[in-house]
N, CA, C and O atoms as a CHARMM CRD file, in Angstrom:
* protein
*
  332
    1    1 MET  N      0.78200  -1.29900  -0.10700 PROA 1      0.00000
    2    1 MET  CA    -0.15300   0.10700  -0.09800 PROA 1      0.00000
    3    1 MET  C      0.62900   1.23400   0.38000 PROA 1      0.00000
    4    1 MET  O      1.11200   1.54300   1.47000 PROA 1      0.00000
    5    2 THR  N      0.58900   1.96700  -1.26900 PROA 2      0.00000
    6    2 THR  CA     1.47800   3.54000  -1.11400 PROA 2      0.00000
    7    2 THR  C      1.18100   4.15700   0.04400 PROA 2      0.00000
    8    2 THR  O      2.11700   4.67000   0.65700 PROA 2      0.00000
    9    3 HSD  N      0.19700   4.21800   0.44100 PROA 3      0.00000
   10    3 HSD  CA    -0.46300   5.61400   1.61800 PROA 3      0.00000
   11    3 HSD  C     -1.13500   4.88800   2.72800 PROA 3      0.00000
   12    3 HSD  O     -2.30300   5.04800   3.08400 PROA 3      0.00000
   13    4 PRO  N     -0.26400   4.07700   3.22900 PROA 4      0.00000
   14    4 PRO  CA    -1.38400   3.46800   4.74800 PROA 4      0.00000
   15    4 PRO  C     -2.00300   4.41400   5.54500 PROA 4      0.00000
   16    4 PRO  O     -3.04100   4.09500   6.12400 PROA 4      0.00000
   17    5 MET  N     -1.53900   5.52500   5.67400 PROA 5      0.00000
   18    5 MET  CA    -1.81800   6.64800   6.72100 PROA 5      0.00000
   19    5 MET  C     -3.05200   7.14700   6.38500 PROA 5      0.00000
   20    5 MET  O     -3.96700   7.39400   7.17100 PROA 5      0.00000
   21    6 ALA  N     -3.05000   7.34500   4.70300 PROA 6      0.00000
   22    6 ALA  CA    -5.03800   7.43200   4.53000 PROA 6      0.00000
   23    6 ALA  C     -6.25700   7.03700   4.54900 PROA 6      0.00000
   24    6 ALA  O     -7.33600   7.56200   4.27100 PROA 6      0.00000
   25    7 VAL  N     -5.76600   5.55800   5.09200 PROA 7      0.00000
   26    7 VAL  CA    -6.93400   4.13800   5.36000 PROA 7      0.00000
   27    7 VAL  C     -7.10200   4.32300   6.90600 PROA 7      0.00000
   28    7 VAL  O     -8.02400   3.67500   7.40000 PROA 7      0.00000
   29    8 THR  N     -6.07200   5.40500   8.06900 PROA 8      0.00000
   30    8 THR  CA    -6.18700   4.50700   9.26500 PROA 8      0.00000
   31    8 THR  C     -7.56300   5.13100   9.97500 PROA 8      0.00000
   32    8 THR  O     -8.14800   4.67200  10.95600 PROA 8      0.00000
   33    9 ASN  N     -7.96200   6.50600   9.06400 PROA 9      0.00000
   34    9 ASN  CA    -9.36300   6.92600   9.87500 PROA 9      0.00000
   35    9 ASN  C    -10.81700   5.61000   9.59600 PROA 9      0.00000
   36    9 ASN  O    -11.64800   4.94200  10.21100 PROA 9      0.00000
   37   10 CYS  N    -10.37300   5.87000   8.39600 PROA 10     0.00000
   38   10 CYS  CA   -11.54500   4.19200   7.69200 PROA 10     0.00000
   39   10 CYS  C    -11.36000   3.19000   8.41600 PROA 10     0.00000
   40   10 CYS  O    -12.29100   2.87600   9.15800 PROA 10     0.00000
   41   11 ASN  N    -10.35000   2.53000   8.43200 PROA 11     0.00000
   42   11 ASN  CA   -10.25600   1.61800   9.37600 PROA 11     0.00000
   43   11 ASN  C    -10.63900   1.23700  10.67400 PROA 11     0.00000
   44   11 ASN  O    -11.08700   0.10700  10.86400 PROA 11     0.00000
   45   12 ILE  N    -10.49500   2.18300  11.74000 PROA 12     0.00000
   46   12 ILE  CA   -11.58700   2.95700  12.79000 PROA 12     0.00000
   47   12 ILE  C    -12.96500   2.34300  12.63000 PROA 12     0.00000
   48   12 ILE  O    -13.66100   1.60700  13.32900 PROA 12     0.00000
   49   13 ASP  N    -13.13500   3.10200  11.08400 PROA 13     0.00000
   50   13 ASP  CA   -15.11800   3.09400  11.26900 PROA 13     0.00000
   51   13 ASP  C    -14.79300   1.85600  10.81400 PROA 13     0.00000
   52   13 ASP  O    -15.38400   1.29000  11.73400 PROA 13     0.00000
   53   14 MET  N    -14.24600   0.72800  10.01700 PROA 14     0.00000
   54   14 MET  CA   -14.19200  -0.01700   9.53000 PROA 14     0.00000
   55   14 MET  C    -14.52000  -1.05400  10.66200 PROA 14     0.00000
   56   14 MET  O    -15.34300  -1.94700  10.46200 PROA 14     0.00000
   57   15 LYS  N    -13.85300  -0.91400  11.86100 PROA 15     0.00000
   58   15 LYS  CA   -13.76200  -1.79300  12.68400 PROA 15     0.00000
   59   15 LYS  C    -15.42600  -2.14900  13.72600 PROA 15     0.00000
   60   15 LYS  O    -15.70000  -3.21300  14.28300 PROA 15     0.00000
   61   16 SER  N    -16.01100  -1.27100  13.70700 PROA 16     0.00000
   62   16 SER  CA   -17.43900  -1.76400  14.62400 PROA 16     0.00000
   63   16 SER  C    -18.26500  -1.92700  13.42200 PROA 16     0.00000
   64   16 SER  O    -19.43500  -2.08700  13.77000 PROA 16     0.00000
   65   17 LEU  N    -18.13000  -1.95100  12.15700 PROA 17     0.00000
   66   17 LEU  CA   -18.93800  -2.60300  10.99800 PROA 17     0.00000
   67   17 LEU  C    -18.55800  -3.98200  10.64100 PROA 17     0.00000
   68   17 LEU  O    -19.06900  -4.55400   9.67800 PROA 17     0.00000
   69   18 ILE  N    -17.55400  -4.59600  11.50000 PROA 18     0.00000
   70   18 ILE  CA   -17.63400  -6.02100  11.44700 PROA 18     0.00000
   71   18 ILE  C    -19.04000  -6.90500  12.48200 PROA 18     0.00000
   72   18 ILE  O    -19.55700  -8.02100  12.43000 PROA 18     0.00000
   73   19 SER  N    -19.17400  -5.99500  13.12500 PROA 19     0.00000
   74   19 SER  CA   -20.33400  -6.74100  14.13600 PROA 19     0.00000
   75   19 SER  C    -21.89400  -6.62100  13.79700 PROA 19     0.00000
   76   19 SER  O    -22.87000  -6.99400  14.44800 PROA 19     0.00000
   77   20 ASP  N    -21.77800  -5.81200  12.24600 PROA 20     0.00000
   78   20 ASP  CA   -22.98400  -5.71500  11.52200 PROA 20     0.00000
   79   20 ASP  C    -23.61700  -6.86100  11.41400 PROA 20     0.00000
   80   20 ASP  O    -23.28200  -8.02400  11.19400 PROA 20     0.00000
   81   21 GLN  N    -25.21200  -5.95000  11.73800 PROA 21     0.00000
   82   21 GLN  CA   -25.92700  -7.45100  11.31400 PROA 21     0.00000
   83   21 GLN  C    -26.15000  -7.90500  10.12200 PROA 21     0.00000
   84   21 GLN  O    -26.75900  -8.95300   9.91200 PROA 21     0.00000
   85   22 ASN  N    -25.61200  -7.05200   9.10500 PROA 22     0.00000
   86   22 ASN  CA   -25.73900  -7.41000   8.10900 PROA 22     0.00000
   87   22 ASN  C    -24.23600  -8.32800   7.62200 PROA 22     0.00000
   88   22 ASN  O    -23.14300  -7.83300   7.90000 PROA 22     0.00000
   89   23 ARG  N    -24.31300  -9.61500   6.92200 PROA 23     0.00000
   90   23 ARG  CA   -23.75400 -10.24400   6.82500 PROA 23     0.00000
   91   23 ARG  C    -22.36200  -9.63700   5.30100 PROA 23     0.00000
   92   23 ARG  O    -21.14800  -9.76500   5.14500 PROA 23     0.00000
   93   24 SER  N    -23.36800  -9.07300   4.60900 PROA 24     0.00000
   94   24 SER  CA   -22.54300  -8.96800   3.80800 PROA 24     0.00000
   95   24 SER  C    -21.62500  -7.35600   3.77700 PROA 24     0.00000
   96   24 SER  O    -20.80900  -6.96200   2.94300 PROA 24     0.00000
   97   25 ILE  N    -22.05800  -6.78500   4.82300 PROA 25     0.00000
   98   25 ILE  CA   -21.51200  -5.04800   5.20100 PROA 25     0.00000
   99   25 ILE  C    -20.06200  -5.87500   6.28300 PROA 25     0.00000
  100   25 ILE  O    -18.88100  -5.81400   5.93900 PROA 25     0.00000
  101   26 ALA  N    -20.42400  -6.39700   7.22800 PROA 26     0.00000
  102   26 ALA  CA   -19.73400  -7.18200   8.22300 PROA 26     0.00000
  103   26 ALA  C    -18.28100  -7.94500   7.54600 PROA 26     0.00000
  104   26 ALA  O    -17.11700  -7.84100   7.93300 PROA 26     0.00000
  105   27 THR  N    -18.82900  -8.70200   6.44600 PROA 27     0.00000
  106   27 THR  CA   -17.38400  -9.57900   5.61600 PROA 27     0.00000
  107   27 THR  C    -16.52400  -8.27000   4.71300 PROA 27     0.00000
  108   27 THR  O    -15.29300  -8.24900   4.70500 PROA 27     0.00000
  109   28 LEU  N    -17.31800  -7.26200   4.01000 PROA 28     0.00000
  110   28 LEU  CA   -16.62200  -6.47100   3.60800 PROA 28     0.00000
  111   28 LEU  C    -15.91400  -5.69900   4.65800 PROA 28     0.00000
  112   28 LEU  O    -14.77600  -5.30500   4.39900 PROA 28     0.00000
  113   29 ALA  N    -16.32200  -5.49500   5.54500 PROA 29     0.00000
  114   29 ALA  CA   -15.25800  -4.30500   6.80700 PROA 29     0.00000
  115   29 ALA  C    -13.82900  -5.96900   7.20100 PROA 29     0.00000
  116   29 ALA  O    -12.60200  -5.89400   7.12100 PROA 29     0.00000
  117   30 ILE  N    -14.54500  -7.01700   7.52600 PROA 30     0.00000
  118   30 ILE  CA   -13.87200  -7.96600   7.84900 PROA 30     0.00000
  119   30 ILE  C    -12.27400  -7.85300   6.59800 PROA 30     0.00000
  120   30 ILE  O    -11.06200  -7.73200   6.77900 PROA 30     0.00000
  121   31 THR  N    -13.01900  -7.95500   5.58700 PROA 31     0.00000
  122   31 THR  CA   -11.73200  -7.80100   4.11200 PROA 31     0.00000
  123   31 THR  C    -11.15200  -6.92600   4.05900 PROA 31     0.00000
  124   31 THR  O     -9.95100  -6.98300   4.32100 PROA 31     0.00000
  125   32 THR  N    -11.73700  -5.78600   3.71000 PROA 32     0.00000
  126   32 THR  CA   -10.88100  -4.62500   3.99000 PROA 32     0.00000
  127   32 THR  C     -9.75100  -4.15500   4.45300 PROA 32     0.00000
  128   32 THR  O     -8.68200  -3.67500   4.07800 PROA 32     0.00000
  129   33 LEU  N    -10.76400  -4.66400   6.07500 PROA 33     0.00000
  130   33 LEU  CA    -9.07400  -4.45900   7.26300 PROA 33     0.00000
  131   33 LEU  C     -7.99200  -5.33600   6.88000 PROA 33     0.00000
  132   33 LEU  O     -6.85100  -4.94000   7.11900 PROA 33     0.00000
  133   34 LEU  N     -8.19300  -6.71100   6.20400 PROA 34     0.00000
  134   34 LEU  CA    -7.46600  -7.60300   6.24100 PROA 34     0.00000
  135   34 LEU  C     -6.09700  -7.08500   5.16100 PROA 34     0.00000
  136   34 LEU  O     -4.86900  -7.10000   5.25000 PROA 34     0.00000
  137   35 LYS  N     -7.16300  -6.61700   4.07700 PROA 35     0.00000
  138   35 LYS  CA    -5.99000  -5.76100   3.04200 PROA 35     0.00000
  139   35 LYS  C     -5.43400  -4.32600   3.34200 PROA 35     0.00000
  140   35 LYS  O     -4.35100  -3.94600   2.89800 PROA 35     0.00000
  141   36 THR  N     -6.19900  -3.60700   4.07800 PROA 36     0.00000
  142   36 THR  CA    -5.71800  -2.73500   4.79700 PROA 36     0.00000
  143   36 THR  C     -4.88800  -2.38900   6.11900 PROA 36     0.00000
  144   36 THR  O     -4.44400  -1.25200   6.27400 PROA 36     0.00000
  145   37 GLY  N     -4.67500  -3.46400   7.13300 PROA 37     0.00000
  146   37 GLY  CA    -4.33900  -2.97100   8.12600 PROA 37     0.00000
  147   37 GLY  C     -2.65800  -3.73100   8.12900 PROA 37     0.00000
  148   37 GLY  O     -2.06700  -4.43900   7.31400 PROA 37     0.00000
  149   38 ASN  N     -2.36500  -3.27600   9.21800 PROA 38     0.00000
  150   38 ASN  CA    -1.29900  -3.95100   9.73400 PROA 38     0.00000
  151   38 ASN  C     -1.03100  -5.01000  10.25500 PROA 38     0.00000
  152   38 ASN  O     -1.80600  -5.96200  10.16400 PROA 38     0.00000
  153   39 GLU  N      0.69800  -5.11900  11.24600 PROA 39     0.00000
  154   39 GLU  CA     0.78700  -6.66700  11.35300 PROA 39     0.00000
  155   39 GLU  C     -0.00200  -6.72100  12.90300 PROA 39     0.00000
  156   39 GLU  O     -0.45900  -7.80600  13.26100 PROA 39     0.00000
  157   40 SER  N     -0.12400  -5.66900  13.68700 PROA 40     0.00000
  158   40 SER  CA    -0.88400  -5.58100  14.99500 PROA 40     0.00000
  159   40 SER  C     -2.04400  -5.86400  14.87100 PROA 40     0.00000
  160   40 SER  O     -2.67600  -6.64800  15.57900 PROA 40     0.00000
  161   41 SER  N     -2.49000  -5.15600  13.82000 PROA 41     0.00000
  162   41 SER  CA    -4.07300  -4.92500  14.04500 PROA 41     0.00000
  163   41 SER  C     -4.84900  -6.33100  13.37900 PROA 41     0.00000
  164   41 SER  O     -5.93700  -6.86300  13.60000 PROA 41     0.00000
  165   42 VAL  N     -4.00700  -6.55900  12.69700 PROA 42     0.00000
  166   42 VAL  CA    -4.54500  -7.96500  11.41000 PROA 42     0.00000
  167   42 VAL  C     -4.75700  -9.10300  12.64400 PROA 42     0.00000
  168   42 VAL  O     -5.73200  -9.85400  12.66100 PROA 42     0.00000
  169   43 GLU  N     -3.40100  -9.11900  13.96100 PROA 43     0.00000
  170   43 GLU  CA    -3.61400 -10.12100  14.93700 PROA 43     0.00000
  171   43 GLU  C     -4.95300 -10.24100  15.65600 PROA 43     0.00000
  172   43 GLU  O     -5.72700 -11.19500  15.73400 PROA 43     0.00000
  173   44 GLY  N     -5.01500  -8.98600  16.16700 PROA 44     0.00000
  174   44 GLY  CA    -6.29700  -8.97500  16.73900 PROA 44     0.00000
  175   44 GLY  C     -8.24200  -9.77800  16.09500 PROA 44     0.00000
  176   44 GLY  O     -9.21600 -10.39100  16.53300 PROA 44     0.00000
  177   45 LEU  N     -7.49900  -8.92700  14.37700 PROA 45     0.00000
  178   45 LEU  CA    -8.66400  -9.33300  14.11900 PROA 45     0.00000
  179   45 LEU  C     -9.11900 -10.77200  13.42800 PROA 45     0.00000
  180   45 LEU  O    -10.25800 -11.13600  13.13400 PROA 45     0.00000
  181   46 MET  N     -8.00100 -11.39400  13.28100 PROA 46     0.00000
  182   46 MET  CA    -7.93800 -13.15600  13.07600 PROA 46     0.00000
  183   46 MET  C     -8.17200 -13.47800  14.32000 PROA 46     0.00000
  184   46 MET  O     -8.18400 -14.70700  14.38400 PROA 46     0.00000
  185   47 LYS  N     -8.44200 -12.81600  15.75100 PROA 47     0.00000
  186   47 LYS  CA    -9.32800 -13.55000  16.70300 PROA 47     0.00000
  187   47 LYS  C    -10.51900 -13.68000  16.49000 PROA 47     0.00000
  188   47 LYS  O    -11.15800 -14.73100  16.54800 PROA 47     0.00000
  189   48 GLN  N    -11.04300 -12.25200  16.13400 PROA 48     0.00000
  190   48 GLN  CA   -12.63300 -12.11900  15.63000 PROA 48     0.00000
  191   48 GLN  C    -13.13700 -12.88900  14.35000 PROA 48     0.00000
  192   48 GLN  O    -14.32000 -12.94800  14.01300 PROA 48     0.00000
  193   49 ILE  N    -11.95800 -13.53700  13.60600 PROA 49     0.00000
  194   49 ILE  CA   -12.70100 -14.09500  12.64400 PROA 49     0.00000
  195   49 ILE  C    -13.26700 -15.55600  12.89900 PROA 49     0.00000
  196   49 ILE  O    -13.94100 -16.34000  12.23200 PROA 49     0.00000
  197   50 THR  N    -12.74900 -15.57100  14.03800 PROA 50     0.00000
  198   50 THR  CA   -13.02900 -17.59500  14.18300 PROA 50     0.00000
  199   50 THR  C    -14.24800 -17.47300  14.68700 PROA 50     0.00000
  200   50 THR  O    -14.70800 -18.59500  14.89500 PROA 50     0.00000
  201   51 ASN  N    -14.96500 -16.64900  14.97100 PROA 51     0.00000
  202   51 ASN  CA   -16.51700 -16.21300  16.00400 PROA 51     0.00000
  203   51 ASN  C    -17.08200 -15.44200  14.47000 PROA 51     0.00000
  204   51 ASN  O    -18.26800 -15.11400  14.49100 PROA 51     0.00000
  205   52 PHE  N    -16.43300 -15.19400  13.38700 PROA 52     0.00000
  206   52 PHE  CA   -17.64100 -15.08700  12.20200 PROA 52     0.00000
  207   52 PHE  C    -17.50700 -15.89300  11.47600 PROA 52     0.00000
  208   52 PHE  O    -18.63200 -16.23200  11.11100 PROA 52     0.00000
  209   53 MET  N    -17.12400 -16.18900  11.22700 PROA 53     0.00000
  210   53 MET  CA   -17.21900 -17.48900  10.19400 PROA 53     0.00000
  211   53 MET  C    -18.07300 -18.86400  10.21100 PROA 53     0.00000
  212   53 MET  O    -18.31800 -19.74500   9.38600 PROA 53     0.00000
  213   54 SER  N    -18.41800 -18.59800  11.62400 PROA 54     0.00000
  214   54 SER  CA   -19.66300 -19.91600  11.37700 PROA 54     0.00000
  215   54 SER  C    -20.88600 -19.48400  11.42400 PROA 54     0.00000
  216   54 SER  O    -21.85500 -20.24300  11.46700 PROA 54     0.00000
  217   55 ASP  N    -20.96600 -18.10000  11.42000 PROA 55     0.00000
  218   55 ASP  CA   -22.29900 -16.59700  11.42500 PROA 55     0.00000
  219   55 ASP  C    -22.25900 -16.67400   9.58400 PROA 55     0.00000
  220   55 ASP  O    -22.76700 -15.78000   8.90700 PROA 55     0.00000
  221   56 ILE  N    -21.95200 -17.21700   9.31000 PROA 56     0.00000
  222   56 ILE  CA   -22.35000 -16.58200   7.58400 PROA 56     0.00000
  223   56 ILE  C    -21.70500 -17.59900   6.96400 PROA 56     0.00000
  224   56 ILE  O    -20.72200 -18.30000   7.20300 PROA 56     0.00000
  225   57 ALA  N    -22.63600 -17.48300   5.97700 PROA 57     0.00000
  226   57 ALA  CA   -22.39200 -18.42800   4.59400 PROA 57     0.00000
  227   57 ALA  C    -21.51800 -19.09800   3.96400 PROA 57     0.00000
  228   57 ALA  O    -20.43600 -18.73100   4.42200 PROA 57     0.00000
  229   58 ASP  N    -21.30900 -20.07800   2.96500 PROA 58     0.00000
  230   58 ASP  CA   -20.19400 -20.36400   2.79600 PROA 58     0.00000
  231   58 ASP  C    -19.85300 -19.69900   1.38100 PROA 58     0.00000
  232   58 ASP  O    -18.80800 -20.01900   0.81500 PROA 58     0.00000
  233   59 GLU  N    -20.58600 -18.92800   0.90500 PROA 59     0.00000
  234   59 GLU  CA   -19.91600 -17.98300   0.03100 PROA 59     0.00000
  235   59 GLU  C    -18.56300 -16.58700   0.46900 PROA 59     0.00000
  236   59 GLU  O    -17.53500 -16.18200  -0.07300 PROA 59     0.00000
  237   60 PHE  N    -19.68400 -16.10200   2.30100 PROA 60     0.00000
  238   60 PHE  CA   -18.90700 -15.27800   2.18900 PROA 60     0.00000
  239   60 PHE  C    -17.40500 -15.34000   2.33300 PROA 60     0.00000
  240   60 PHE  O    -16.45400 -14.69300   1.89400 PROA 60     0.00000
  241   61 LYS  N    -17.67400 -16.96000   3.56600 PROA 61     0.00000
  242   61 LYS  CA   -16.26800 -17.74500   3.95800 PROA 61     0.00000
  243   61 LYS  C    -15.43300 -17.53700   3.07700 PROA 61     0.00000
  244   61 LYS  O    -14.55000 -16.71400   3.31600 PROA 61     0.00000
  245   62 ILE  N    -15.47200 -18.39700   1.46700 PROA 62     0.00000
  246   62 ILE  CA   -14.68300 -17.87300   0.22900 PROA 62     0.00000
  247   62 ILE  C    -14.07300 -16.41900   0.70100 PROA 62     0.00000
  248   62 ILE  O    -13.04000 -16.25100   1.34900 PROA 62     0.00000
  249   63 VAL  N    -14.98700 -15.39800   0.20400 PROA 63     0.00000
  250   63 VAL  CA   -14.36300 -14.36200   0.64400 PROA 63     0.00000
  251   63 VAL  C    -13.32900 -13.98500   1.33700 PROA 63     0.00000
  252   63 VAL  O    -12.32600 -13.51200   0.80200 PROA 63     0.00000
  253   64 VAL  N    -13.50100 -14.21000   3.03800 PROA 64     0.00000
  254   64 VAL  CA   -12.72900 -14.28500   4.21800 PROA 64     0.00000
  255   64 VAL  C    -11.58500 -14.91600   3.80600 PROA 64     0.00000
  256   64 VAL  O    -10.52000 -14.31000   3.91800 PROA 64     0.00000
  257   65 VAL  N    -11.61200 -16.09300   3.32100 PROA 65     0.00000
  258   65 VAL  CA   -10.42400 -17.15300   3.09100 PROA 65     0.00000
  259   65 VAL  C     -9.52500 -16.61500   2.17900 PROA 65     0.00000
  260   65 VAL  O     -8.39700 -16.38400   2.61500 PROA 65     0.00000
  261   66 GLU  N     -9.77600 -16.34400   0.93800 PROA 66     0.00000
  262   66 GLU  CA    -9.09500 -15.67700  -0.33500 PROA 66     0.00000
  263   66 GLU  C     -8.33000 -13.91300   0.49900 PROA 66     0.00000
  264   66 GLU  O     -7.27200 -13.33200   0.25700 PROA 66     0.00000
  265   67 ALA  N     -9.23900 -13.64400   1.28600 PROA 67     0.00000
  266   67 ALA  CA    -8.78700 -12.42300   2.01500 PROA 67     0.00000
  267   67 ALA  C     -7.58100 -13.20400   2.49900 PROA 67     0.00000
  268   67 ALA  O     -6.69400 -13.40700   1.66900 PROA 67     0.00000
  269   68 ILE  N     -7.45000 -13.59900   3.54300 PROA 68     0.00000
  270   68 ILE  CA    -6.47200 -14.46400   4.72000 PROA 68     0.00000
  271   68 ILE  C     -5.07600 -14.59700   3.47000 PROA 68     0.00000
  272   68 ILE  O     -3.97400 -14.08400   3.27500 PROA 68     0.00000
  273   69 ARG  N     -5.93600 -15.57900   2.87500 PROA 69     0.00000
  274   69 ARG  CA    -4.71900 -16.35000   2.00700 PROA 69     0.00000
  275   69 ARG  C     -3.53900 -14.71800   1.27100 PROA 69     0.00000
  276   69 ARG  O     -2.31100 -14.64100   1.26900 PROA 69     0.00000
  277   70 SER  N     -4.41300 -13.84300   0.83400 PROA 70     0.00000
  278   70 SER  CA    -3.54700 -12.65400   0.15600 PROA 70     0.00000
  279   70 SER  C     -2.50900 -11.99700   1.43600 PROA 70     0.00000
  280   70 SER  O     -1.37500 -11.51900   1.45100 PROA 70     0.00000
  281   71 LEU  N     -3.41000 -12.22400   2.31300 PROA 71     0.00000
  282   71 LEU  CA    -2.70900 -11.34500   3.83600 PROA 71     0.00000
  283   71 LEU  C     -1.32900 -12.22600   3.94300 PROA 71     0.00000
  284   71 LEU  O     -0.32300 -11.54500   4.13900 PROA 71     0.00000
  285   72 CYS  N     -1.23300 -12.94800   3.89100 PROA 72     0.00000
  286   72 CYS  CA     0.03100 -14.50600   3.81400 PROA 72     0.00000
  287   72 CYS  C      0.89300 -14.05300   3.04600 PROA 72     0.00000
  288   72 CYS  O      1.98000 -13.53700   3.30600 PROA 72     0.00000
  289   73 LEU  N      0.43200 -14.23600   2.15700 PROA 73     0.00000
  290   73 LEU  CA     0.90700 -14.13500   0.63600 PROA 73     0.00000
  291   73 LEU  C      1.64200 -12.82900   1.00000 PROA 73     0.00000
  292   73 LEU  O      2.83000 -13.13200   1.11100 PROA 73     0.00000
  293   74 LYS  N      1.49900 -11.72300   1.19900 PROA 74     0.00000
  294   74 LYS  CA     2.02300 -10.69500   1.86400 PROA 74     0.00000
  295   74 LYS  C      2.70900 -10.48500   2.92400 PROA 74     0.00000
  296   74 LYS  O      3.36700  -9.45000   3.02800 PROA 74     0.00000
  297   75 TYR  N      2.68300 -11.47000   3.95100 PROA 75     0.00000
  298   75 TYR  CA     3.39500 -11.15800   5.14400 PROA 75     0.00000
  299   75 TYR  C      4.76300 -11.95900   4.32400 PROA 75     0.00000
  300   75 TYR  O      5.88300 -11.45100   4.39600 PROA 75     0.00000
  301   76 ILE  N      4.61300 -12.76400   3.84400 PROA 76     0.00000
  302   76 ILE  CA     5.71800 -13.99200   3.74600 PROA 76     0.00000
  303   76 ILE  C      6.95900 -13.15400   2.58600 PROA 76     0.00000
  304   76 ILE  O      8.15200 -13.39100   2.40200 PROA 76     0.00000
  305   77 LEU  N      6.00200 -12.09200   1.95500 PROA 77     0.00000
  306   77 LEU  CA     7.18600 -11.97700   0.80400 PROA 77     0.00000
  307   77 LEU  C      7.92400 -11.01500   1.49400 PROA 77     0.00000
  308   77 LEU  O      9.09900 -10.79000   1.20300 PROA 77     0.00000
  309   78 VAL  N      7.09700 -10.19600   2.73900 PROA 78     0.00000
  310   78 VAL  CA     8.23800  -9.10100   3.67000 PROA 78     0.00000
  311   78 VAL  C      8.57100  -9.89800   3.98000 PROA 78     0.00000
  312   78 VAL  O      9.37100 -10.38200   3.17900 PROA 78     0.00000
  313   79 LYS  N      8.39600 -10.57100   4.99700 PROA 79     0.00000
  314   79 LYS  CA     9.39600 -11.46500   5.90100 PROA 79     0.00000
  315   79 LYS  C     10.95500 -11.96900   4.83400 PROA 79     0.00000
  316   79 LYS  O     12.15800 -11.89400   5.08300 PROA 79     0.00000
  317   80 ASP  N     10.56400 -12.22500   4.21700 PROA 80     0.00000
  318   80 ASP  CA    11.58400 -12.80200   2.92100 PROA 80     0.00000
  319   80 ASP  C     12.70500 -11.88500   2.22700 PROA 80     0.00000
  320   80 ASP  O     13.76300 -12.20700   1.68700 PROA 80     0.00000
  321   81 LEU  N     11.95300 -10.30400   2.47800 PROA 81     0.00000
  322   81 LEU  CA    12.71500  -9.49900   1.61700 PROA 81     0.00000
  323   81 LEU  C     13.37600  -8.85600   2.91800 PROA 81     0.00000
  324   81 LEU  O     14.21800  -7.99800   2.65200 PROA 81     0.00000
  325   82 ASN  N     13.13500  -9.13100   4.42900 PROA 82     0.00000
  326   82 ASN  CA    13.71900  -8.67100   5.51700 PROA 82     0.00000
  327   82 ASN  C     15.21400 -10.00100   5.97800 PROA 82     0.00000
  328   82 ASN  O     16.24300  -9.78300   6.61600 PROA 82     0.00000
  329   83 VAL  N     14.84000 -10.99600   5.48900 PROA 83     0.00000
  330   83 VAL  CA    16.48800 -11.96500   5.69700 PROA 83     0.00000
  331   83 VAL  C     17.70100 -11.71200   5.06400 PROA 83     0.00000
  332   83 VAL  O     18.67900 -12.42200   5.29700 PROA 83     0.00000
């Protein structure tokens, strides 16, 4: 991400949407936070995802898993570059 500070305020608002009753909105909030968060914020988010996954339909689970996969690949590349 080229301008991480630009999304910081948005991420604060997104966190409240994770518990939205509309699962589409909650899924969008989680996937956005996974894509824009830093390592420390993502760690806490991963704990919340465990409970969230049991409450959503399979098509939403796929979207969340794909976002997690992208995140893992991103941090693997970062770790490889820092070694």
